[in-house]
VEXVEXFI-536461 format. One record per residue (C-alpha): residue in one letter; residue number from 1; y, x, z; chain. Coordinates in nm, 4 decimals, padded with zeros to 6 digits. Example, Ala and Ser with C-alpha at 12.3 -4.5 7.8 and 13.67 -1.06 7.14 Angstrom:
// VEXVEXFI-536461
NODE;resn;resi;c2;c1;c3;chain
NODE;A;1;-00.4500;01.2300;00.7800;A
NODE;S;2;-00.1060;01.3670;00.7140;A
//
This chain:
// VEXVEXFI-536461
NODE;resn;resi;c2;c1;c3;chain
NODE;M;1;00.5737;05.6259;-01.9302;A
NODE;P;2;00.2930;05.7883;-01.7252;A
NODE;V;3;-00.0396;05.6004;-01.7323;A
NODE;R;4;-00.0235;05.5112;-01.3607;A
NODE;R;5;00.3257;05.3648;-01.3947;A
NODE;L;6;00.2170;05.1773;-01.7108;A
NODE;R;7;-00.0824;05.0224;-01.5271;A
NODE;T;8;00.1434;04.9232;-01.2361;A
NODE;A;9;00.3930;04.7587;-01.4710;A
NODE;L;10;00.1175;04.5722;-01.6551;A
NODE;A;11;-00.0313;04.4507;-01.3269;A
NODE;A;12;00.3085;04.3266;-01.2097;A
NODE;A;13;00.3643;04.1456;-01.5383;A
NODE;A;14;00.0198;03.9831;-01.5166;A
NODE;A;15;00.0886;03.8705;-01.1605;A
NODE;A;16;00.4206;03.7219;-01.2673;A
NODE;L;17;00.2441;03.5382;-01.5515;A
NODE;V;18;-00.0133;03.3944;-01.3097;A
NODE;L;19;00.2617;03.2752;-01.0792;A
NODE;T;20;00.4471;03.1155;-01.3667;A
NODE;V;21;00.1375;02.9368;-01.4948;A
NODE;G;22;00.0484;02.8289;-01.1418;A
NODE;C;23;00.3914;02.6819;-01.0831;A
NODE;G;24;00.3736;02.4965;-01.4110;A
NODE;A;25;00.0383;02.3431;-01.3158;A
NODE;A;26;00.1755;02.2369;-00.9800;A
NODE;D;27;00.4761;02.0788;-01.1483;A
NODE;R;28;00.2533;01.8932;-01.3911;A
NODE;D;29;00.0480;01.7646;-01.0984;A
NODE;Q;30;00.3540;01.6012;-00.9476;A
NODE;P;31;00.3890;01.2307;-01.0270;A
NODE;P;32;00.7002;01.1232;-01.2163;A
NODE;R;33;00.9982;01.0491;-00.9964;A
NODE;P;34;01.0769;00.6762;-01.0198;A
NODE;E;35;01.4267;00.5914;-01.1381;A
NODE;P;36;01.5424;00.4390;-00.8044;A
NODE;V;37;01.4467;00.7537;-00.6064;A
NODE;P;38;01.7468;00.9808;-00.5269;A
NODE;R;39;01.7134;01.3385;-00.6500;A
NODE;D;40;01.7111;01.4858;-00.3002;A
NODE;W;41;01.4179;01.2718;-00.1821;A
NODE;K;42;01.0704;01.4239;-00.1534;A
NODE;L;43;00.7198;01.2911;-00.1957;A
NODE;T;44;00.6047;01.2613;00.1679;A
NODE;F;45;00.2853;01.0558;00.1335;A
NODE;R;46;00.0425;01.0299;-00.1549;A
NODE;D;47;-00.3122;00.9190;-00.2251;A
NODE;E;48;-00.4495;00.9172;-00.5801;A
NODE;F;49;-00.7990;00.8079;-00.4671;A
NODE;D;50;-00.9643;01.0792;-00.6765;A
NODE;G;51;-01.2593;01.1375;-00.4431;A
NODE;T;52;-01.5680;00.9379;-00.3507;A
NODE;E;53;-01.4732;00.8435;00.0062;A
NODE;L;54;-01.1694;00.6980;00.1785;A
NODE;D;55;-00.9455;00.9634;00.3358;A
NODE;T;56;-00.9556;00.8537;00.6992;A
NODE;D;57;-00.6795;01.0996;00.7880;A
NODE;R;58;-00.4517;00.8746;00.5827;A
NODE;W;59;-00.6072;00.5316;00.6265;A
NODE;A;60;-00.7584;00.3023;00.8839;A
NODE;T;61;-00.9650;00.0063;00.7635;A
NODE;C;62;-00.8261;-00.2509;01.0040;A
NODE;Y;63;-00.5229;-00.3658;01.1963;A
NODE;D;64;-00.4198;-00.1927;01.5186;A
NODE;W;65;-00.6238;-00.4521;01.7101;A
NODE;N;66;-00.9467;-00.3212;01.5558;A
NODE;Q;67;-01.2575;-00.4122;01.7554;A
NODE;D;68;-01.5562;-00.3790;01.5209;A
NODE;G;69;-01.3420;-00.5343;01.2503;A
NODE;C;70;-01.0422;-00.7647;01.2584;A
NODE;T;71;-00.8557;-01.0501;01.0949;A
NODE;N;72;-00.5078;-01.2022;01.0922;A
NODE;S;73;-00.5554;-01.5224;01.2856;A
NODE;G;74;-00.1860;-01.6086;01.2529;A
NODE;N;75;-00.2473;-01.7017;00.8882;A
NODE;D;76;-00.5762;-01.8881;00.9467;A
NODE;E;77;-00.7428;-01.6449;00.7087;A
NODE;E;78;-01.1107;-01.6900;00.6264;A
NODE;Q;79;-01.2222;-01.3263;00.6147;A
NODE;W;80;-01.3335;-01.0721;00.8725;A
NODE;Y;81;-01.2271;-00.7210;00.7658;A
NODE;L;82;-01.4994;-00.4545;00.7778;A
NODE;P;83;-01.5013;-00.0856;00.6706;A
NODE;G;84;-01.7978;-00.1474;00.4416;A
NODE;Q;85;-01.5797;-00.3642;00.2183;A
NODE;V;86;-01.3600;-00.0620;00.1355;A
NODE;S;87;-01.4720;00.1962;-00.1200;A
NODE;V;88;-01.3319;00.4808;-00.3310;A
NODE;G;89;-01.4648;00.5843;-00.6711;A
NODE;D;90;-01.3717;00.6294;-01.0355;A
NODE;G;91;-01.0150;00.7085;-00.9317;A
NODE;H;92;-00.9561;00.3832;-00.7473;A
NODE;L;93;-00.9532;00.2315;-00.4031;A
NODE;S;94;-01.1476;-00.0967;-00.4043;A
NODE;L;95;-01.1088;-00.3783;-00.1523;A
NODE;N;96;-01.4045;-00.6097;-00.1890;A
NODE;A;97;-01.4191;-00.9703;-00.0723;A
NODE;E;98;-01.7611;-01.1301;-00.0357;A
NODE;R;99;-01.8663;-01.4789;00.0621;A
NODE;R;100;-02.0942;-01.3938;00.3533;A
NODE;S;101;-02.0998;-01.5552;00.6956;A
NODE;T;102;-01.9755;-01.2916;00.9406;A
NODE;R;103;-01.9521;-01.3037;01.3171;A
NODE;G;104;-01.6350;-01.1379;01.4407;A
NODE;S;105;-01.5871;-00.9588;01.7709;A
NODE;D;106;-01.3618;-01.2517;01.8637;A
NODE;D;107;-01.6810;-01.4677;01.8781;A
NODE;K;108;-01.5750;-01.6695;01.5737;A
NODE;T;109;-01.7725;-01.6950;01.2515;A
NODE;Y;110;-01.5915;-01.6314;00.9232;A
NODE;P;111;-01.7224;-01.7473;00.5844;A
NODE;W;112;-01.5976;-01.4310;00.4118;A
NODE;R;113;-01.5787;-01.0587;00.4742;A
NODE;S;114;-01.3258;-00.8371;00.2992;A
NODE;G;115;-01.1450;-00.5025;00.3009;A
NODE;M;116;-00.8063;-00.3636;00.3926;A
NODE;V;117;-00.6392;-00.0273;00.4585;A
NODE;S;118;-00.3496;00.0662;00.6842;A
NODE;T;119;-00.1668;00.3832;00.7813;A
NODE;G;120;-00.1878;00.2556;01.1401;A
NODE;R;121;-00.4265;00.3106;01.4291;A
NODE;D;122;-00.7989;00.2866;01.4914;A
NODE;D;123;-00.7350;00.0895;01.8070;A
NODE;W;124;-00.4494;-00.0652;02.0020;A
NODE;Y;125;-00.3824;00.2431;02.2166;A
NODE;A;126;-00.4139;00.5165;01.9529;A
NODE;E;127;-00.1321;00.6789;01.7589;A
NODE;P;128;-00.0692;00.5534;01.4048;A
NODE;R;129;-00.1639;00.7892;01.1242;A
NODE;H;130;00.1645;00.7626;00.9343;A
NODE;V;131;00.4811;00.5647;00.9962;A
NODE;F;132;00.7930;00.5501;00.7826;A
NODE;T;133;01.1594;00.4662;00.8378;A
NODE;Y;134;01.3277;00.4121;00.4992;A
NODE;G;135;01.1970;00.5385;00.1673;A
NODE;Y;136;01.0618;00.4304;-00.1690;A
NODE;F;137;00.7130;00.2856;-00.1464;A
NODE;E;138;00.5012;00.2203;-00.4545;A
NODE;A;139;00.1433;00.1359;-00.5419;A
NODE;S;140;-00.0406;00.0691;-00.8656;A
NODE;V;141;-00.2471;-00.2435;-00.7973;A
NODE;R;142;-00.4713;-00.4755;-00.9944;A
NODE;I;143;-00.5179;-00.8058;-00.8189;A
NODE;P;144;-00.8305;-01.0227;-00.8543;A
NODE;A;145;-00.8281;-01.3200;-01.0883;A
NODE;E;146;-01.0335;-01.5448;-00.8597;A
NODE;A;147;-00.8685;-01.8430;-00.6913;A
NODE;G;148;-00.8312;-01.8544;-00.3139;A
NODE;M;149;-00.7482;-01.4857;-00.2694;A
NODE;F;150;-00.4405;-01.3550;-00.0872;A
NODE;P;151;-00.3764;-00.9907;-00.1923;A
NODE;A;152;-00.0823;-00.8096;-00.0339;A
NODE;F;153;00.0972;-00.4735;-00.0167;A
NODE;W;154;00.3328;-00.4767;00.2813;A
NODE;M;155;00.4819;-00.3081;00.5886;A
NODE;M;156;00.4766;-00.3963;00.9568;A
NODE;P;157;00.6420;-00.2249;01.2558;A
NODE;A;158;00.4588;00.0551;01.4351;A
NODE;S;159;00.5382;-00.1401;01.7523;A
NODE;K;160;00.2664;-00.3861;01.6315;A
NODE;F;161;00.5022;-00.6830;01.6644;A
NODE;T;162;00.6718;-00.8737;01.3836;A
NODE;P;163;00.9320;-00.9479;01.2654;A
NODE;P;164;01.0695;-00.7419;01.1026;A
NODE;E;165;00.8288;-00.7335;00.8104;A
NODE;L;166;00.8595;-00.6214;00.4497;A
NODE;D;167;00.6221;-00.7798;00.1982;A
NODE;I;168;00.6350;-00.5645;-00.1127;A
NODE;M;169;00.4033;-00.8005;-00.2963;A
NODE;E;170;00.1975;-01.1083;-00.2127;A
NODE;F;171;00.0106;-01.3546;-00.4315;A
NODE;L;172;-00.0242;-01.7096;-00.3030;A
NODE;E;173;-00.1922;-01.9973;-00.4905;A
NODE;R;174;-00.1319;-01.8429;-00.8329;A
NODE;T;175;-00.1995;-01.5017;-00.9850;A
NODE;D;176;00.0795;-01.5022;-01.2438;A
NODE;R;177;00.3686;-01.4943;-00.9972;A
NODE;V;178;00.4304;-01.2221;-00.7384;A
NODE;M;179;00.6175;-01.3094;-00.4197;A
NODE;M;180;00.8472;-01.0713;-00.2287;A
NODE;Y;181;00.9656;-01.1331;00.1287;A
NODE;V;182;01.1763;-00.9892;00.4071;A
NODE;H;183;01.1323;-01.1252;00.7613;A
NODE;W;184;01.3798;-01.0729;01.0455;A
NODE;R;185;01.4683;-01.2172;01.3827;A
NODE;S;186;01.8022;-01.3854;01.4509;A
NODE;P;187;01.9484;-01.5666;01.7546;A
NODE;D;188;01.8250;-01.8856;01.5899;A
NODE;G;189;01.4666;-01.7602;01.5621;A
NODE;D;190;01.2507;-01.5919;01.2987;A
NODE;Q;191;01.3974;-01.5971;00.9486;A
NODE;R;192;01.2853;-01.4947;00.6022;A
NODE;A;193;01.4205;-01.4552;00.2512;A
NODE;R;194;01.2040;-01.4470;-00.0572;A
NODE;A;195;01.1955;-01.4195;-00.4337;A
NODE;G;196;00.9274;-01.4601;-00.6984;A
NODE;Y;197;00.8727;-01.3024;-01.0372;A
NODE;G;198;00.6560;-01.4276;-01.3221;A
NODE;P;199;00.4758;-01.5548;-01.5126;A
NODE;V;200;00.2798;-01.2362;-01.5860;A
NODE;D;201;-00.0964;-01.1972;-01.6292;A
NODE;F;202;-00.1184;-00.9673;-01.3266;A
NODE;P;203;-00.5021;-00.9625;-01.3004;A
NODE;A;204;-00.5299;-00.8219;-01.6550;A
NODE;K;205;-00.4349;-00.4676;-01.5527;A
NODE;H;206;-00.2744;-00.2516;-01.2836;A
NODE;H;207;00.0947;-00.3095;-01.2139;A
NODE;V;208;00.3324;-00.0977;-01.0055;A
NODE;F;209;00.4853;-00.2795;-00.7100;A
NODE;A;210;00.7567;-00.0913;-00.5227;A
NODE;L;211;01.0199;-00.1187;-00.2514;A
NODE;L;212;01.3394;00.0813;-00.1949;A
NODE;W;213;01.4381;00.0677;00.1734;A
NODE;T;214;01.7571;00.2349;00.2968;A
NODE;P;215;01.9915;00.1648;00.5900;A
NODE;D;216;02.2039;-00.0455;00.3530;A
NODE;E;217;01.9627;-00.2300;00.1254;A
NODE;V;218;01.6074;-00.3389;00.0523;A
NODE;S;219;01.5151;-00.3766;-00.3151;A
NODE;W;220;01.1863;-00.4837;-00.4721;A
NODE;Y;221;01.0594;-00.3534;-00.8076;A
NODE;V;222;00.7845;-00.4678;-01.0434;A
NODE;D;223;00.6846;-00.2109;-01.3063;A
NODE;G;224;01.0099;-00.0236;-01.2518;A
NODE;V;225;01.2457;-00.3204;-01.2801;A
NODE;R;226;01.4342;-00.4524;-00.9778;A
NODE;R;227;01.3460;-00.8163;-00.9136;A
NODE;F;228;01.4919;-00.8824;-00.5666;A
NODE;R;229;01.7538;-00.7239;-00.3423;A
NODE;V;230;01.9014;-00.7899;00.0024;A
NODE;T;231;02.2029;-00.6146;00.1546;A
NODE;E;232;02.2883;-00.8379;00.4509;A
NODE;P;233;02.2807;-00.6072;00.7570;A
NODE;E;234;02.0825;-00.8479;00.9759;A
NODE;R;235;01.8002;-00.8591;00.7208;A
NODE;I;236;01.7444;-00.4839;00.6929;A
NODE;P;237;01.4925;-00.3307;00.9383;A
NODE;H;238;01.5622;00.0017;01.1056;A
NODE;V;239;01.2314;00.0681;01.2827;A
NODE;P;240;00.9276;00.2829;01.1939;A
NODE;M;241;00.6738;00.0880;00.9920;A
NODE;E;242;00.3132;00.1200;00.8755;A
NODE;V;243;00.1934;00.0600;00.5191;A
NODE;L;244;-00.0857;-00.1939;00.4616;A
NODE;I;245;-00.2841;-00.3145;00.1609;A
NODE;N;246;-00.5269;-00.5992;00.2080;A
NODE;L;247;-00.7324;-00.8616;00.0307;A
NODE;A;248;-00.7215;-01.1702;00.2508;A
NODE;V;249;-00.9059;-01.4915;00.1674;A
NODE;G;250;-00.8257;-01.8610;00.2003;A
NODE;V;251;-00.4454;-01.8661;00.2125;A
NODE;P;252;-00.3183;-02.1229;00.1493;A
NODE;D;253;-00.6440;-02.2750;00.0184;A
NODE;S;254;-01.0116;-02.1810;00.0336;A
NODE;P;255;-01.1745;-02.0359;-00.2779;A
NODE;P;256;-01.3691;-02.2882;-00.4870;A
NODE;R;257;-01.7455;-02.2972;-00.4366;A
NODE;S;258;-01.7877;-02.1232;-00.7722;A
NODE;V;259;-01.6225;-01.8068;-00.6322;A
NODE;D;260;-01.8469;-01.5785;-00.4258;A
NODE;S;261;-01.6688;-01.2446;-00.4590;A
NODE;A;262;-01.3453;-01.0760;-00.5662;A
NODE;R;263;-01.2135;-00.7231;-00.5973;A
NODE;M;264;-00.8664;-00.5704;-00.5680;A
NODE;T;265;-00.8205;-00.2133;-00.6937;A
NODE;V;266;-00.5485;00.0418;-00.6216;A
NODE;D;267;-00.4912;00.3364;-00.8545;A
NODE;W;268;-00.2505;00.5210;-00.6244;A
NODE;V;269;-00.0040;00.4907;-00.3362;A
NODE;R;270;00.3108;00.7077;-00.3028;A
NODE;V;271;00.6026;00.7293;-00.0636;A
NODE;W;272;00.9288;00.9138;-00.1326;A
NODE;Q;273;01.1770;00.9879;00.1455;A
NODE;R;274;01.4907;01.1834;00.2169;A
//
């Protein structure tokens, strides 16, 4: 083989090797496909929280009614959400609750401030960052051990009005039992169905909470095991929804005086869709 042809062949082989190695690295960087995810579904949303700042292209730090912070007055929560209570570092998203008297833009004073993230809007009239209709939604979350906290990973309609609502995980009153809810509206008014799973020492480490949502079913998973499922057509939402993770305070009861702070951490959030 002439020298020029030999060099060309070697260069082509080296390029092919680089491509092969590159593809392998990309494959290794992909998270494992959860068992409930159909083979033809793709990873459409992902945040591993590997940086030092929140990715504001993915996340807002308030509800759609953000005006220098926000709260959920419908639950009589005791916190005012502020961006400063949200941080990213050491591979985690942290939502930090702090006992600190805070004046909200609604002219009320709240005894706590805390953090939340949403794939929704920065204000009522903006466009949401990301909305989803059906999919498999999962997050690796470590909840705080302190009493009086109300951590949640859930979904609300992009229309801003509930129901419907899908609560992938909530912790109320106790930290060893996760609650899972679906809310819907019927001719008789707002309805809900729920299930709980425990006891588990959830604050001890991160656990994976997940939801499979299709036109025919909604199923809840804890660490890869299905713990709740609904198939009744009237209970299944069919509207675009936002993803939210928040650390509320004071539902159903206020924290004891001995508790002045709490932290909820999230290792990653992923969404798989058709």
